[in-house]
C-alpha positions in Angstrom: -201.1 -10.4 2.5 -204.4 -8.5 2.6 -207.3 -10.4 1.0 -207.7 -7.8 -1.7 -204.1 -8.4 -2.7 -204.9 -12.1 -3.4 -204.9 -13.1 -7.0 -208.1 -13.6 -9.1 -208.7 -14.4 -12.8 -210.2 -11.4 -14.7 -210.3 -10.5 -18.4 -207.9 -13.3 -19.2 -205.3 -12.2 -16.7 -204.2 -13.0 -13.1 -204.4 -9.8 -11.2 -204.9 -8.6 -7.6 -208.5 -8.8 -6.5 -208.6 -5.1 -5.7 -207.9 -4.3 -9.4 -210.8 -6.4 -10.8 -213.4 -3.8 -11.3 -216.3 -3.4 -13.8 -218.1 -0.4 -15.3 -221.4 0.4 -13.7 -223.1 0.1 -17.1 -222.2 -3.6 -17.3 -225.2 -5.6 -18.5 -225.0 -8.2 -15.7 -225.0 -5.5 -13.0 -228.1 -4.0 -14.5 -230.1 -7.2 -15.2 -228.6 -10.0 -13.2 -227.5 -11.7 -16.5 -224.9 -14.0 -15.0 -224.4 -17.5 -13.6 -221.9 -18.8 -11.1 -220.5 -21.7 -9.2 -219.6 -22.2 -5.6 -216.7 -24.5 -4.9 -214.6 -25.4 -1.9 -211.0 -26.3 -1.4 -210.1 -28.0 1.8 -206.6 -27.6 3.4 -205.0 -30.8 4.8 -202.2 -29.6 7.0 -200.7 -33.1 7.3 -200.4 -33.5 3.6 -199.8 -29.8 3.0 -202.3 -29.6 0.2 -205.6 -28.1 -0.7 -208.1 -30.4 -2.3 -210.9 -29.1 -4.6 -214.0 -31.1 -4.1 -215.7 -32.5 -7.3 -214.2 -29.9 -9.6 -215.3 -31.7 -12.7 -218.9 -31.7 -11.6 -218.8 -28.0 -10.9 -217.3 -27.4 -14.3 -220.1 -29.3 -16.0 -222.8 -27.5 -14.0 -221.3 -24.2 -14.9 -221.3 -25.2 -18.6 -225.0 -26.3 -18.3 -225.9 -23.0 -16.7 -224.2 -21.1 -19.4 -225.9 -23.0 -22.1 -229.3 -22.3 -20.5 -228.6 -18.6 -20.4 -227.2 -18.4 -24.0 -223.7 -17.7 -22.8 -220.4 -18.7 -24.4 -218.0 -20.5 -22.1 -215.0 -21.6 -24.2 -212.8 -23.1 -21.5 -212.1 -26.8 -21.5 -212.3 -28.8 -18.3 -208.5 -28.9 -18.2 -208.2 -25.1 -18.7 -210.8 -24.5 -16.0 -208.9 -26.7 -13.6 -205.6 -24.9 -14.3 -207.2 -21.5 -13.7 -208.5 -22.6 -10.3 -205.1 -24.1 -9.3 -203.3 -20.9 -10.4 -205.6 -18.6 -8.5 -205.1 -20.6 -5.3 -201.3 -21.1 -5.7 -200.6 -17.5 -6.8 -202.6 -16.4 -3.7 -200.5 -18.8 -1.6 -203.5 -20.1 0.3 -202.7 -22.6 3.0 -206.2 -22.9 4.5 -209.8 -23.8 3.6 -210.9 -21.6 0.6 -214.1 -20.9 -1.3 -214.0 -20.4 -5.1 -216.5 -18.3 -7.1 -216.3 -18.8 -10.9 -218.8 -16.9 -12.8 -219.8 -15.9 -16.3 -221.5 -12.6 -16.9 -222.9 -10.5 -19.8 -220.2 -7.8 -20.0 -221.4 -5.4 -22.7 -222.2 -1.8 -21.6 -225.7 -1.4 -23.0 -229.3 -1.4 -22.2 -231.9 -4.1 -23.1 -232.7 -7.1 -20.8 -231.9 -9.9 -23.3 -229.4 -12.8 -23.5 -228.6 -13.1 -27.2 -226.0 -11.0 -29.0 -224.4 -9.8 -25.8 -220.8 -10.5 -25.1 -219.8 -12.8 -22.2 -216.8 -12.7 -19.8 -215.5 -15.1 -17.3 -213.9 -14.4 -13.9 -212.9 -16.3 -10.8 -211.9 -15.3 -7.3 -211.2 -17.0 -4.0 -211.6 -16.2 -0.3 -210.9 -17.9 3.0 -213.8 -19.8 4.3 -214.2 -22.4 7.1 -217.8 -22.9 8.3 -220.3 -20.7 6.6 -222.8 -22.1 9.0 -221.8 -23.8 12.3 -222.3 -27.5 11.3 -222.2 -28.5 15.0 -225.1 -26.3 16.0 -228.6 -27.3 15.1 -230.4 -24.7 12.9 -233.6 -23.0 13.9 -235.6 -22.8 10.6 -239.0 -21.6 9.3 -241.0 -22.2 6.2 -240.8 -19.0 4.2 -243.8 -16.9 3.2 -241.9 -16.5 -0.1 -242.4 -19.2 -2.7 -239.5 -20.8 -4.5 -239.3 -19.6 -8.1 -240.3 -22.1 -10.7 -238.2 -23.4 -13.6 -240.5 -21.6 -16.1 -239.7 -18.3 -14.4 -235.9 -18.5 -13.9 -234.4 -22.0 -14.6 -233.8 -23.5 -11.2 -231.2 -26.0 -12.5 -228.9 -23.1 -13.4 -227.2 -21.0 -10.8 -228.5 -17.8 -12.4 -227.6 -14.7 -10.4 -230.9 -13.0 -10.8 -232.7 -15.9 -9.2 -231.0 -15.3 -5.9 -233.1 -12.3 -5.2 -235.7 -15.0 -4.3 -233.3 -16.5 -1.9 -232.3 -13.1 -0.4 -235.9 -12.2 0.3 -236.5 -15.5 2.2 -233.2 -15.4 4.0 -233.7 -11.8 5.3 -237.3 -12.6 6.4 -236.0 -15.6 8.4 -233.1 -13.8 10.0 -235.1 -10.8 10.9 -237.7 -13.0 12.6 -235.1 -14.8 14.7 -234.5 -17.9 12.7 -231.2 -19.1 11.2 -232.5 -20.3 7.8 -235.6 -20.4 5.6 -237.2 -23.4 3.9 -239.0 -22.9 0.5 -242.1 -24.5 -0.7 -242.6 -24.6 -4.5 -245.6 -23.2 -6.3 -247.6 -26.4 -5.6 -247.0 -26.2 -1.9 -244.4 -29.0 -1.8 -241.0 -28.9 -0.1 -238.3 -27.4 -2.4 -235.1 -26.4 -0.7 -233.4 -23.9 1.7 -232.3 -20.4 0.5 -229.0 -21.8 -1.0 -229.0 -25.5 0.0 -230.8 -28.7 -0.7 -232.8 -30.4 2.0 -233.1 -34.0 3.3 -235.5 -35.5 5.8 -235.1 -38.8 7.5 -238.1 -40.9 8.6 -237.9 -44.5 9.9 -234.4 -44.9 8.7 -235.0 -43.8 5.1 -233.7 -40.6 3.5 -236.2 -38.5 1.6 -235.4 -35.4 -0.6 -237.4 -33.3 -3.1 -237.2 -34.5 -6.7 -235.9 -32.4 -9.5 -239.4 -31.3 -10.5 -239.7 -29.5 -7.1 -237.9 -26.4 -8.4 -234.6 -27.4 -6.8 -231.0 -26.8 -7.9 -229.3 -30.1 -8.8 -226.8 -29.7 -6.0 -223.4 -31.4 -6.2 -223.3 -32.0 -2.5 -226.9 -33.4 -2.8 -225.6 -35.8 -5.4 -222.7 -36.7 -3.1 -225.1 -37.4 -0.2 -227.3 -39.7 -2.4 -224.2 -41.7 -3.5 -222.9 -42.0 0.0 -226.2 -43.0 1.4 -226.6 -45.8 -1.1 -223.2 -47.1 -0.4 -224.0 -47.0 3.4 -227.2 -49.1 2.8 -229.6 -46.2 3.5 -232.8 -46.2 1.5 -233.2 -43.1 -0.7 -236.4 -41.6 -2.0 -236.5 -38.7 -4.4 -240.1 -37.5 -4.4 -242.6 -34.7 -3.7 -242.7 -34.0 0.0 -245.5 -32.2 1.9 -244.9 -29.4 4.3 -246.2 -31.3 7.3 -243.7 -34.1 6.8 -241.1 -31.6 8.0 -242.7 -31.5 11.5 -242.8 -35.3 12.0 -239.3 -36.1 10.6 -236.8 -37.9 12.8 -234.0 -35.9 11.4 -233.5 -33.0 8.9 -230.4 -31.6 7.3 -229.5 -29.2 4.6 -226.5 -29.5 2.3 -224.5 -27.5 -0.2 -221.0 -26.3 -1.0 -221.5 -23.3 1.3 -223.4 -24.9 4.2 -221.7 -28.3 3.8 -223.9 -30.6 5.9 -225.8 -28.7 8.6 -228.5 -30.3 10.8 -231.8 -28.7 11.6 -233.0 -28.6 15.2 -236.5 -27.0 14.6 -238.9 -26.0 11.9 -241.6 -23.4 12.7 -240.8 -23.8 16.4 -241.3 -27.6 16.3 -238.4 -29.6 17.6 -237.2 -32.2 15.2 -236.6 -35.7 16.7 -235.1 -35.3 20.2 -233.6 -31.9 19.3 -230.1 -33.4 18.8 -228.2 -34.3 15.6 -229.4 -37.7 14.4 -227.4 -40.8 13.9 -227.8 -40.9 10.1 -227.0 -37.2 9.7 -223.9 -37.6 11.9 -222.7 -40.6 9.9 -223.1 -38.7 6.6 -221.5 -35.5 8.0 -218.5 -37.3 9.5 -217.9 -39.3 6.3 -218.3 -36.2 4.2 -215.6 -34.2 6.1 -213.2 -37.2 6.0 -213.6 -37.3 2.2 -213.2 -33.6 1.4 -210.1 -33.4 3.5 -208.4 -36.2 1.5 -208.5 -38.8 4.3 -210.5 -41.5 2.4 -208.4 -43.0 -0.3 -211.4 -44.7 -2.0 -212.9 -41.3 -2.8 -209.7 -39.7 -4.2 -211.3 -39.4 -7.6 -213.6 -36.7 -6.2 -210.6 -34.5 -5.2 -208.3 -32.3 -7.3 -205.0 -31.5 -5.4 -203.6 -28.0 -5.9 -200.0 -28.3 -4.8 
């Protein structure tokens, strides 16, 4: 089956992806008035099942994003879960998949506002293994672009329009020979990567920018913090200066897309010994065991499809 023949959810129906089209006058297309989620389903060949990772957390964040952007999202958590399962099963996926649920302003009119504009919900899936090679260390740079602040576009919501900020930084990095960009916030403190949270490790402790550093409250970030605490690793959520990147023992980024990807260099400065660090490797290995359904104690984080 061609990918465009796979089934998506659009206008309340399950239809082939190729038939899910919108009018060029659509409000969200003109103004970026939409919000989205990024979710993964991991295929376990031995168990012949796909496991959706932390579906309920993704549902809640989508609800929060919708509320911030004055959007109506009337699906219950159970209904949301059933739509996801149906999109996967009707598409007959038997591999790792990525899911993109999104809510968008669907009226065909001018005026960049949020109130009194109708909302629609859609969801599609696509095959996805490693978005970034998690075994290869990333060559990164601190971006010349500043991470947008919560008083410009709410950073806790996955608002579509805000990702122009990420696109500018990502292209700048790639075109200058780097793999990824790292944002500073308006105060010059560490924020996040273009679509991922960031952690640095120094003297055995895990440090990550706090919520006030214009970050997205990432679900993988939340997972890392919980796993680190259970592993006896000290966690510090705080403001972090740029120069702390250069002297870190280990650095990694995390998110639904990038999963857990380690950083080899920042601004041409080698991090640690230039190899994946022990703490990063431990968290990465544990994470992949969990999402594939191989750790019984974390089954509550997984939603089986079949």
